[in-house]
C-alpha positions as CSV (number, residue, x, y, z in Angstrom):
1,M,16.8,54.0,76.2
2,T,18.5,50.5,76.4
3,G,17.6,47.8,74.4
4,P,16.5,44.0,75.0
5,V,18.7,42.7,77.7
6,Q,20.8,40.5,75.6
7,D,22.2,36.6,75.7
8,A,25.0,37.2,78.4
9,S,26.8,33.7,77.5
10,T,26.5,34.7,74.4
11,Q,27.9,38.6,74.5
12,L,30.2,38.3,77.3
13,V,33.6,37.2,77.4
14,P,34.0,35.1,80.6
15,H,37.1,35.4,82.9
16,P,38.7,32.1,82.8
17,E,38.5,31.1,85.8
18,R,35.0,31.9,86.2
19,G,33.4,28.3,86.0
20,A,35.6,26.8,88.5
21,I,34.8,30.1,91.4
22,L,31.0,29.3,90.5
23,G,31.3,25.9,91.6
24,E,33.8,25.8,94.2
25,V,30.1,27.1,96.7
26,H,28.6,24.0,95.3
27,A,31.8,21.3,95.6
28,R,31.6,18.4,97.7
29,P,27.5,19.1,98.7
30,F,25.8,16.9,101.8
31,S,24.8,13.8,100.9
32,P,20.7,13.0,102.3
33,L,21.4,10.3,104.8
34,E,18.1,7.6,106.4
35,T,18.2,6.7,109.2
36,P,19.3,4.1,110.2
37,R,22.8,4.3,108.3
38,R,26.3,3.6,108.9
39,L,29.4,5.3,107.7
40,L,32.7,4.2,107.5
41,H,35.6,7.0,106.6
42,F,39.2,7.1,105.9
43,A,41.6,9.7,105.3
44,F,44.9,8.9,103.7
45,M,48.2,11.5,103.2
46,T,48.4,11.7,99.4
47,D,51.4,14.5,97.4
48,S,50.0,15.1,93.8
49,R,51.5,12.1,92.3
50,Q,49.8,9.4,95.3
51,A,46.7,11.6,94.4
52,A,47.3,11.0,91.0
53,A,47.5,7.5,90.8
54,D,44.5,7.1,93.5
55,R,42.0,8.7,91.4
56,A,43.1,5.9,88.3
57,A,42.5,3.3,90.5
58,L,39.1,4.3,91.8
59,G,38.3,5.2,87.7
60,R,39.8,1.0,87.5
61,F,37.3,0.2,90.7
62,C,34.2,1.7,89.1
63,A,34.9,0.8,85.5
64,E,35.0,-2.7,86.8
65,R,31.4,-2.5,88.3
66,G,30.1,-0.6,85.6
67,V,30.1,2.7,87.6
68,P,31.0,5.7,86.2
69,G,34.3,7.2,87.8
70,P,35.9,10.6,88.3
71,L,36.2,12.6,86.1
72,D,40.1,13.9,85.1
73,E,40.9,16.5,87.8
74,A,38.1,15.9,89.6
75,K,38.6,16.6,93.6
76,H,35.2,15.0,94.4
77,H,32.9,12.0,93.1
78,R,30.5,9.8,94.4
79,A,29.6,6.3,93.8
80,R,27.0,3.8,93.9
81,F,26.9,-0.1,94.5
82,G,23.7,-1.9,95.2
83,E,23.1,-0.8,99.1
84,T,26.7,0.6,99.4
85,S,27.7,4.5,98.7
86,L,31.0,5.8,98.0
87,R,32.0,9.7,98.3
88,W,35.5,9.9,97.5
89,E,37.5,13.8,97.8
90,Q,40.8,14.6,97.3
91,H,42.3,17.3,99.1
92,S,45.3,18.9,99.4
93,E,47.5,16.4,100.7
94,F,45.2,14.2,101.7
95,T,42.1,11.3,100.3
96,T,39.3,10.5,101.9
97,Y,36.5,7.7,101.0
98,S,33.7,7.6,102.7
99,W,31.6,4.2,102.8
100,E,27.8,4.5,103.5
101,L,26.3,1.1,104.6
102,P,22.8,-0.1,105.8
103,G,22.6,-0.1,109.1
104,A,19.9,-1.7,110.4
105,D,21.4,-3.7,113.7
106,A,19.3,-2.2,116.6
107,T,22.8,-2.6,118.3
108,P,25.4,0.4,118.3
109,F,28.5,-0.6,116.1
110,L,27.2,-4.0,115.1
111,P,27.9,-5.9,113.3
112,P,32.1,-5.3,114.1
113,T,33.9,-3.7,111.3
114,S,35.1,-6.1,110.0
115,A,32.2,-8.1,109.0
116,L,30.9,-5.0,107.3
117,P,31.0,-5.3,103.7
118,H,32.6,-2.1,101.7
119,G,34.5,-2.1,98.5
120,M,37.6,-0.3,100.2
121,R,39.2,-4.1,100.6
122,G,39.4,-3.6,96.6
123,L,41.0,-0.5,96.2
124,P,45.2,0.0,96.8
125,Q,46.1,2.6,99.6
126,P,46.5,6.1,98.2
127,G,49.0,6.2,101.1
128,P,50.1,6.7,104.5
129,H,46.6,6.2,106.6
130,L,45.7,8.8,109.0
131,V,42.1,8.6,109.8
132,A,39.8,6.0,110.4
133,A,35.9,6.5,111.8
134,D,33.3,4.0,112.3
135,L,29.8,6.7,112.6
136,H,26.4,4.7,113.3
137,L,23.0,6.7,112.5
138,M,20.5,5.3,114.7
139,P,17.3,6.2,115.9
140,A,17.1,7.6,119.3
141,A,14.0,5.2,120.3
142,A,15.7,3.6,123.1
143,E,19.2,5.8,123.9
144,P,22.0,3.3,125.1
145,D,24.0,4.1,128.1
146,L,27.1,5.8,126.5
147,G,28.8,5.6,129.9
148,A,29.4,1.9,129.1
149,L,29.8,2.0,125.4
150,F,32.2,4.3,125.2
151,D,35.3,5.3,127.4
152,A,33.8,7.2,130.4
153,A,36.9,9.2,130.8
154,S,37.2,10.5,127.6
155,L,33.1,10.5,127.0
156,A,32.1,13.7,125.0
157,A,28.4,13.3,124.2
158,A,26.3,16.6,123.3
159,L,22.7,17.3,121.5
160,V,23.5,18.8,118.3
161,D,21.4,20.3,115.3
162,N,19.3,22.0,117.7
163,G,18.2,19.0,120.0
164,G,17.3,17.2,116.7
165,A,20.3,14.1,117.8
166,I,22.6,13.4,120.5
167,A,26.3,12.9,119.0
168,A,28.5,10.8,121.4
169,T,32.5,10.0,120.7
170,D,35.2,9.3,123.0
171,F,37.9,10.4,120.1
172,R,39.7,7.0,121.2
173,A,40.6,4.1,118.1
174,G,39.4,0.6,119.5
175,A,40.8,-2.6,118.8
176,D,39.8,-2.5,115.1
177,G,41.5,0.9,115.2
178,F,37.9,3.0,114.3
179,V,37.2,5.9,116.2
180,R,33.6,5.3,117.0
181,I,31.0,8.4,116.3
182,L,27.7,7.7,117.3
183,V,25.0,9.7,116.4
184,L,20.8,8.8,117.5
185,D,18.5,10.8,115.6
186,R,15.4,12.4,117.2
187,E,13.9,14.3,114.9
188,L,16.2,14.7,111.8
189,T,15.4,15.2,108.2
190,P,17.7,13.1,105.7
191,A,19.3,16.5,104.5
192,R,19.8,17.5,108.1
193,A,21.5,14.0,109.0
194,G,23.5,14.1,105.9
195,A,24.8,17.7,107.0
196,L,25.5,16.7,110.3
197,A,27.3,12.9,109.6
198,Q,29.7,15.2,107.6
199,R,30.4,17.6,109.8
200,L,31.1,14.9,112.5
201,L,33.4,13.3,110.3
202,E,35.6,16.3,109.3
203,I,36.0,17.5,113.0
204,E,37.5,13.7,113.7
205,T,39.2,14.5,110.0
206,Y,40.7,17.6,110.5
207,R,41.7,17.9,114.8
208,T,43.6,14.5,113.7
209,L,45.2,16.6,111.1
210,A,45.7,19.8,112.8
211,L,47.6,17.0,115.7
212,L,50.3,16.3,113.0
213,G,51.8,19.6,114.0
214,M,52.9,18.2,117.7
215,P,55.0,15.9,116.6
216,E,56.8,18.1,114.4
217,S,56.9,20.3,117.4
218,Q,58.3,17.7,119.6
219,R,61.3,17.4,116.7
220,I,62.3,20.9,116.8
221,G,61.8,21.9,120.1
222,P,65.1,20.7,121.2
223,S,66.5,22.4,118.5
224,V,65.2,26.0,119.4
225,R,66.0,25.5,122.7
226,S,69.6,24.4,121.8
227,A,69.4,27.7,119.7
228,E,68.6,30.4,122.2
229,E,71.3,29.1,124.6
230,T,73.8,29.0,121.8
231,L,72.4,32.9,121.2
232,V,73.0,33.8,124.8
233,R,76.3,32.4,125.5
234,I,77.5,34.5,122.0
235,A,75.6,37.4,123.5
236,G,77.8,37.3,126.6
237,T,80.8,36.6,125.0
238,M,80.9,39.9,122.6
239,T,81.1,41.5,126.3
240,Q,84.2,39.8,127.3
241,T,86.1,39.4,124.1
242,D,87.9,41.9,122.0
243,G,90.4,42.0,118.9
244,L,89.0,41.3,115.3
245,A,90.1,37.2,115.4
246,A,87.2,37.0,118.2
247,D,84.6,38.8,116.4
248,H,85.0,37.0,113.0
249,A,84.8,33.9,114.5
250,L,81.7,34.9,116.7
251,L,80.3,36.1,113.8
252,D,80.9,32.9,111.9
253,E,79.1,30.9,114.2
254,M,76.0,33.2,114.9
255,T,75.9,33.0,110.4
256,A,76.0,29.1,110.8
257,L,73.1,29.6,113.6
258,A,70.9,31.6,111.6
259,S,71.3,29.2,108.1
260,K,70.2,26.1,110.6
261,L,67.4,28.3,112.3
262,E,66.1,29.0,108.4
263,A,66.1,25.6,107.8
264,E,64.2,24.3,110.0
265,A,61.9,27.2,109.5
266,A,61.1,26.7,106.7
267,S,60.6,22.9,107.1
268,S,58.2,23.4,110.0
269,N,56.2,26.8,108.8
270,Y,53.9,24.5,106.5
271,R,52.8,22.0,108.9
272,F,52.4,24.6,111.8
273,G,49.9,26.8,109.2
274,A,48.4,23.7,107.9
275,S,48.0,22.7,111.9
276,R,46.4,25.9,112.3
277,A,44.0,26.2,109.5
278,Y,42.9,22.4,109.9
279,D,42.2,23.6,113.9
280,N,40.0,27.1,112.2
281,I,38.3,24.3,110.1
282,V,37.1,22.1,113.4
283,Q,36.2,25.7,115.3
284,Q,33.6,26.3,112.3
285,R,32.1,23.1,112.3
286,L,32.1,22.6,116.0
287,V,29.9,25.8,116.0
288,A,27.8,24.7,112.9
289,I,26.8,21.5,114.7
290,G,25.1,23.7,117.4
291,E,25.6,21.8,120.6
292,Q,24.2,22.1,123.8
293,G,24.5,20.1,127.1
294,H,23.3,16.2,127.3
295,G,23.3,13.7,130.0
296,G,26.1,15.7,132.1
297,W,28.7,14.8,129.7
298,P,31.3,17.4,128.5
299,T,30.4,18.8,125.2
300,I,32.5,17.5,122.0
301,A,34.0,21.1,121.5
302,A,34.9,21.2,125.8
303,F,36.6,18.0,125.5
304,L,38.6,19.1,122.4
305,A,39.4,22.7,124.0
306,R,40.6,20.7,126.9
307,R,42.9,18.4,125.3
308,M,43.6,19.6,121.5
309,A,43.8,23.2,122.5
310,P,46.8,23.0,124.7
311,A,49.1,20.6,121.5
312,M,47.5,24.1,119.0
313,R,49.1,26.2,121.9
314,T,52.4,24.6,122.1
315,C,52.5,24.4,118.2
316,Q,52.0,28.3,118.0
317,M,53.9,28.9,120.7
318,L,57.1,27.2,119.1
319,Q,56.4,28.5,115.6
320,E,56.4,32.3,117.4
321,R,59.7,31.0,119.4
322,Q,61.3,30.4,115.9
323,A,59.9,33.6,114.6
324,D,61.3,36.1,117.6
325,L,64.6,34.0,117.8
326,A,65.7,34.7,114.3
327,T,64.6,38.5,115.0
328,K,67.0,38.7,118.0
329,L,69.3,36.9,115.6
330,A,69.7,39.2,113.4
331,R,69.7,41.9,116.0
332,A,72.6,40.3,117.7
333,A,74.4,39.9,113.9
334,N,74.0,43.5,113.2
335,L,75.8,45.0,116.2
336,L,78.2,42.1,116.0
337,R,78.6,43.4,112.1
338,T,79.0,47.2,113.1
339,R,81.5,46.0,116.1
340,V,83.5,44.2,113.3
341,D,83.1,47.5,111.0
342,V,84.1,50.0,113.9
343,A,87.3,47.8,114.8
344,L,88.0,48.1,110.6
345,E,87.4,51.5,110.6
346,Q,89.8,51.8,113.7
347,Q,92.3,49.6,111.8
348,N,91.8,51.4,108.8
349,R,93.1,55.0,110.6
350,D,95.8,53.8,112.0
351,L,97.3,52.4,108.7
352,L,96.6,55.4,107.6
353,A,98.3,57.6,109.8
354,A,100.9,55.0,109.7
355,M,101.4,55.3,105.8
356,N,101.0,59.1,106.3
357,E,104.1,59.4,108.9
358,R,106.1,57.2,106.0
359,T,105.2,59.2,103.5
360,R,106.5,62.3,105.4
361,L,110.0,60.4,106.4
362,Q,110.2,59.6,102.6
363,L,109.6,63.1,102.0
364,R,112.3,64.5,104.4
365,L,114.7,61.8,103.1
366,Q,113.8,62.8,99.3
367,Q,114.2,66.7,100.6
368,T,117.8,65.6,101.9
369,V,118.4,63.7,98.8
370,E,117.6,66.6,96.7
371,G,120.4,68.9,99.1
372,L,123.0,66.3,98.4
373,S,121.8,66.0,94.6
374,V,122.5,69.7,94.1
375,A,125.7,69.9,95.6
376,A,126.8,66.4,93.4
377,I,125.9,68.4,90.9
378,A,127.2,71.5,91.6
379,Y,130.2,69.7,92.0
380,Y,130.4,67.9,88.6
381,I,129.9,71.6,87.0
382,V,132.4,73.1,88.5
383,S,135.0,70.4,88.1
384,L,134.3,70.5,84.4
385,F,133.8,74.6,84.6
386,G,137.7,73.9,86.5
387,Y,138.9,72.0,82.9
388,L,137.5,74.4,80.9
389,A,138.8,77.5,83.0
390,K,142.6,75.3,82.7
391,G,142.0,74.7,78.9
392,A,141.0,78.7,78.4
393,K,144.4,79.8,80.7
394,D,146.7,77.5,78.2
395,T,145.2,79.2,75.3
396,G,145.5,82.7,76.5
397,W,141.9,83.2,77.1
398,L,141.5,83.5,80.2
399,K,143.6,86.6,82.3
400,I,142.8,85.5,85.5
401,E,144.8,82.1,87.3
402,P,142.1,79.1,86.8
403,G,141.5,78.2,90.6
404,V,140.5,81.9,91.0
405,A,138.0,81.6,88.3
406,T,137.1,78.0,89.3
407,A,136.5,79.2,92.6
408,L,134.4,82.3,91.8
409,F,132.2,79.5,89.8
410,V,131.2,77.7,93.0
411,P,128.5,80.4,94.1
412,V,127.1,80.2,90.8
413,A,126.8,76.8,90.1
414,L,125.1,75.9,93.3
415,L,122.6,78.5,92.4
416,G,122.0,77.6,89.2
417,V,121.3,73.7,90.2
418,W,119.5,74.8,93.0
419,A,117.2,77.0,90.7
420,A,117.2,74.0,88.5
421,V,115.8,71.9,90.6
422,R,113.6,74.0,92.6
423,R,111.7,74.5,89.2
424,I,111.5,70.8,88.1
425,R,109.7,70.0,91.6
426,R,107.8,72.9,91.0
427,G,106.5,71.7,87.7
428,N,106.0,68.1,88.9
429,G,103.9,69.6,91.6
430,R,101.4,71.2,89.4
431,E,101.6,68.3,86.8
432,D,100.0,66.3,90.2
């Protein structure tokens, strides 16, 4: 039988990341919105240095107005300045500011954004400006003429949130630089209105971020096409050239092409991967708002599928072309290296055959020299023996003529020298 359950906070050692993990699902919660309301939403591209400077600037901005600023390392913060509220968020490569303003005017998007009071003018721009959206949440008592309010050629409108509201936009930046989004509240609660507004703003933000991959694809597209043409030319040249010099030249060209391709792929893969991730978020938000057709206009999802999907497919196709080209280039390089290796082996075989022939000739020459050396050494020995025989004759030790003795000694000298040379050769052979 177990004892009473003890306080886990005092008995268990938590994982160092437990707090962050538990808090992640509660990060960036939806803020309730009362109808009517006006939201001005901005997004800026920021790196780590710009993000830190922006957090510090926001902290000073809030402190000057007697409002708590963001905590150190905080990624989101909400502050209220009278009737205006600010929602600030930092992401991996961008920062957003969402200003919530009163929207009592019954006419959509009036007063103009230039006349709206918000504190963005008192904050330094944290980085390059990318997104500006003007979302107007109004009662749906009298639906305006959407075709007159927006550009009818690119208008998307739909019933959203199970018919609780009508959302409409043309995704076009007006003269003031803002993309306008109209939300007509039919039966939304403040919580549902806040969630819907945030999702619509996220769709606008993430679809813009996703399209950042398009300029990158246009930048590297000609280079990839040129690399493909170069690879075709190299592959054709491989079947027409012969010789190590030509193969080495092709291999050097192929190596340079592979290095260039890898450098471009490394620089573009992040952007293409980010675009794909942002596009997935857009698709998730489109599912979350629950669109239904309205007034014969295309839904937001249908509009983006027709206009945004081709750009995403272009980025994906170019990334696949890069990967496919790298594979083909590696295969061609391996074939060329194999060809070079075979040629080198053939060259080495010919070189070894030539060395063997030279060794054989040297052996024959050595044998010839050895034969001559036997005769020469025997000659010197016989000559010495002749002097010895003459001396012996003069002293009376030798009874026969010195010439006869020298002639008889010649075969003995030859056999002795030959035996000695043969013995020396065998001794050297055993040592080798």
